[in-house]
C-alpha positions as CSV (number, residue, x, y, z in Angstrom):
1,M,-37.1,25.3,31.6
2,A,-39.0,26.9,28.6
3,T,-37.0,29.4,26.7
4,D,-38.3,32.4,24.0
5,G,-35.9,31.6,21.4
6,P,-32.3,30.8,20.9
7,R,-29.9,31.4,23.1
8,F,-27.0,33.2,21.9
9,R,-23.4,33.6,24.0
10,R,-22.0,37.4,23.2
11,Q,-18.4,37.3,21.9
12,R,-16.0,39.8,22.8
13,D,-14.3,41.7,21.0
14,S,-11.2,39.5,21.5
15,D,-13.2,35.9,20.6
16,L,-13.1,37.7,17.2
17,G,-10.8,36.2,14.9
18,A,-11.3,38.2,11.8
19,S,-11.6,41.5,10.4
20,L,-15.1,43.0,9.8
21,E,-15.9,45.1,7.0
22,Y,-18.9,47.9,7.0
23,G,-18.9,48.6,3.4
24,L,-22.4,46.8,3.0
25,R,-23.8,49.0,5.5
26,R,-22.4,52.1,4.2
27,K,-24.2,52.0,1.1
28,I,-27.3,51.1,2.8
29,L,-26.9,54.1,4.7
30,L,-26.3,56.2,1.7
31,S,-29.4,54.9,-0.3
32,Q,-31.6,55.8,2.9
33,Y,-30.2,59.4,2.8
34,A,-30.6,59.9,-0.6
35,A,-34.4,58.6,-0.2
36,G,-34.6,60.7,1.9
37,R,-35.2,58.1,4.6
38,K,-32.7,59.2,7.1
39,L,-31.5,63.2,7.7
40,K,-28.2,64.8,7.3
41,S,-28.2,65.8,10.9
42,D,-28.3,61.8,11.0
43,I,-25.7,60.4,9.6
44,C,-23.0,63.8,10.0
45,D,-22.9,64.0,13.4
46,A,-19.2,62.7,14.4
47,H,-17.9,63.0,17.3
48,P,-15.8,66.2,18.2
49,D,-12.6,63.8,19.2
50,L,-13.1,62.4,15.7
51,L,-13.1,65.6,13.8
52,R,-10.3,66.9,15.9
53,A,-8.0,64.1,14.8
54,A,-9.0,64.9,11.5
55,K,-8.6,68.1,11.2
56,N,-5.2,67.7,12.8
57,K,-4.1,65.4,10.0
58,V,-4.3,62.3,12.7
59,G,-4.5,59.0,10.3
60,R,-4.4,59.4,6.2
61,E,-5.9,61.6,3.9
62,T,-7.8,59.6,1.5
63,D,-8.8,59.9,-2.4
64,E,-12.2,59.1,-1.3
65,P,-14.9,62.3,-1.9
66,C,-17.2,62.9,0.5
67,P,-20.6,61.1,-0.1
68,I,-22.7,63.8,1.8
69,C,-21.4,67.3,0.9
70,D,-18.9,66.3,-2.1
71,A,-15.7,67.5,-0.1
72,P,-12.7,66.1,-2.8
73,K,-11.6,64.1,0.8
74,L,-12.2,62.2,3.5
75,W,-10.1,61.4,6.5
76,Q,-9.3,57.7,7.5
77,V,-8.7,57.7,11.2
78,S,-7.6,54.8,13.5
79,Y,-8.2,54.0,17.0
80,V,-6.8,50.9,19.3
81,F,-8.6,49.8,21.9
82,G,-6.8,47.5,24.9
83,K,-5.7,46.3,27.8
84,G,-3.3,48.5,29.1
85,L,-4.5,51.4,26.7
86,P,-6.8,54.3,27.9
87,A,-10.7,53.4,28.0
88,S,-11.0,56.1,25.2
89,G,-9.0,53.9,23.3
90,S,-5.4,55.3,21.4
91,C,-5.9,57.1,18.3
92,P,-2.1,56.6,16.6
93,A,-0.8,59.9,15.1
94,T,1.6,58.6,12.9
95,K,1.4,55.1,10.6
96,A,5.0,54.1,13.4
97,E,2.7,55.3,15.9
98,L,-0.2,52.6,14.7
99,Q,2.2,49.6,14.0
100,R,3.6,50.1,17.3
101,L,-0.2,49.2,18.6
102,L,-0.9,46.6,16.4
103,R,2.5,44.6,17.4
104,R,1.4,44.8,21.3
105,P,2.0,41.7,23.2
106,E,-1.2,42.2,23.8
107,P,-4.4,41.7,21.9
108,V,-6.0,44.9,20.8
109,T,-9.3,45.9,18.6
110,C,-8.7,48.5,15.9
111,F,-11.7,50.6,14.2
112,D,-10.9,52.6,10.9
113,V,-13.2,55.3,10.6
114,E,-13.9,57.7,7.7
115,V,-14.4,61.1,8.2
116,C,-16.0,64.6,6.8
117,T,-14.2,67.7,8.1
118,R,-16.3,70.0,5.8
119,C,-19.9,68.3,6.8
120,A,-18.9,66.0,9.7
121,W,-19.9,62.7,8.4
122,H,-18.3,59.4,10.1
123,H,-18.5,55.8,9.0
124,L,-17.2,52.7,10.4
125,L,-14.9,51.1,7.9
126,R,-13.3,47.7,9.5
127,R,-12.9,46.6,12.8
128,Y,-10.1,44.0,13.2
129,P,-8.1,42.4,15.8
130,A,-4.0,42.8,15.8
131,G,-1.5,42.8,18.8
132,G,-1.1,39.1,20.8
133,I,2.3,39.2,19.2
134,A,4.8,37.1,21.8
135,P,8.1,39.1,21.7
136,R,11.3,36.9,20.4
137,K,13.3,35.0,22.4
138,R,16.8,36.0,21.9
139,T,19.6,33.0,21.2
140,A,22.6,33.1,22.7
141,P,25.3,33.5,19.8
């Protein structure tokens, strides 16, 4: 049987053992915007739930200004996806809640997104695996 090219096996998130950073993609997107090849409406279209999370101070405030509207601060919001979590993911409200999700016995995939509450700029910063930590067995004294 002839094929049109190499076949690739699609990997599930749980197969990916490394963190993926999206800084280069961010730089390319911003240069396209500066050159007029991307419209503001193309890149400032954050989902209402992401904006709501940032406006309610879920996640953490950064010292990074918005690259689009120069708002003084961006928010970094995390989403966690995995077995037993809602299909839309879990958006931990506190650092302690995030740490609890990262230490789950089941593997999870985490996404950190930066968002501007003023102009709705958003960009995926990183994706990383977590969880899959077996609980420690207690030893008898």
